[in-house]
N, C-alpha and C positions, 0 to 999 in steps of 0.2 A: 575564253580560255586565257589563263594568265600566261605571260610571256615565257616564263621558265618551264611551262608544261607543254608548250606548243611544239609541233614538229616543223619540218622544213616547208617553205613555200617553193613553188616551182623554180623561181629564180635563184634559189639557194642550193639547188641540187646540180651536180656535175657528173658527166660521164666518168666512170672509173671510181667514183666514190664508193666506199665499202664500210660495212659495219658487221660486227659479230656478236653472238650471244652463245654462251656455252653452259652446259648442264650435264652433271653426272646422273645417269638414269638409274634410279633405285628400284628395289622390289616394290616399295610403296607406290611409286609412280606408275608402274605397270598394273598393279591391282586397281588403283584409282582410275586409270585410263580405261581399264576393262569395264568398270562400273559406269563411267561417264558415257563411253561409246557403245556399250552393249556387246562389244567384241570379246567374248569369253572363249575364243579358240584355245584349245588346250596347248597349242604350241607356245602360247604366252604364259600359261599358268601351271602346267603340269609337267614336271621334270621327267617323269617316267614316259609319258607320251612323247615329249620332245626328243628323247633319246632314240626314238624309232624313226625320226625324220632325218633328212639330209643335213640338218643343222646340228644334230646330236645333242644340243642343249636348248634350253628355253631362249627365246628371243623377244625383244620388245616389239610392240606394234610399230609398223612402219609409219603410221600416221602420228604416233607419239613423237617420233623424231621430226617429222614434217611440221608438227605444230610449233616447234621451236622457231621456225621461220617467222611465224606470227609475232613472236617475241622480238625478233630483230626489226621487222617492219613497223610494228606498232609502238615500239619504244625508242628505237635508235635511228633508223633510216628507212623512210623519211621521218618516222616518229609519230607522236600523238596527232590525231586528227586525220591521218590518211585513211583511205577506204581501200580495203583489199578487194580487188575486182576479180582476179582470176589467178590460178596457179597450176602449172603443169608439174608433174612429178615422175621421176624415174627412180625406182628402188634398185640400188646396185649391190648392197651387201647388208648382212644382218647387224643389228645392234643388240648387245647383250646387257643384262643387268650389271651395273658397275662401270660400263663404258661411259666416257665423257664425250658428248656430242658437241661439236662446234658448228653452229648454224651461221652461214655467211650470206650476205646479200650485196651485190655489186651492181651499180647503175650501168645499164648498157644503152638505153635509149630514152630520150626525153621528148615529149610532145607538149610544148608549152601552151599551145592554143587550147588543148583539152585538159591541161593540168594533169597529164598522165605520165607515169614513169614505168619503164620496164627494167626489171632487175634479174640478173642471173642469180639463182639460189642454189646453195649446196649445203649439205651436212656431211661432216667428216668425223671419223674416229681415228685418232693418231693421224697417219698419212693416207688412210683409205677413205675414198668417197663412198658414203653409204646411201646418199640420194642426191639427185640434182634436178634442176628444172628451171622454170622461168615464172616470175610473178609480174602482174600488172597491178599498179596501185594508182589511185587518184589522190591528189594533194588538195588540201583545203584552199579556199579562196582567201586572199588577203583582204582584211576588213578595209572599207573605204577610210581614207585619212580625214 
């Protein structure tokens, strides 16, 4: 991997380090995610059906918002080369078409011996937390000099 494409090594990560990725969720995103995931729940796709639910309007798939965390981890912190080991998720509020979701990852623990990093993960819309959780990633081994 070329130097400009590599992510962080374990000795380059510090507690409190944070990165974000944001995206406005579009109608197209929801339709494509339905096709990719197979989740064709009418809550996501049918406005008439969604009007009968507690949400009153269509909402995006929770996992669509959660997938933005992969964008943070795989491209920013720790970045390319990391391995996503696990993720816990708590869905707190709905995301609707047109909402801008900000996915954030913050380093909370480092296990240098195992090259593992734990990150607090959140997605927000405006000031509302729509999901939170914790990710575990493994960082690449530094090539011998």
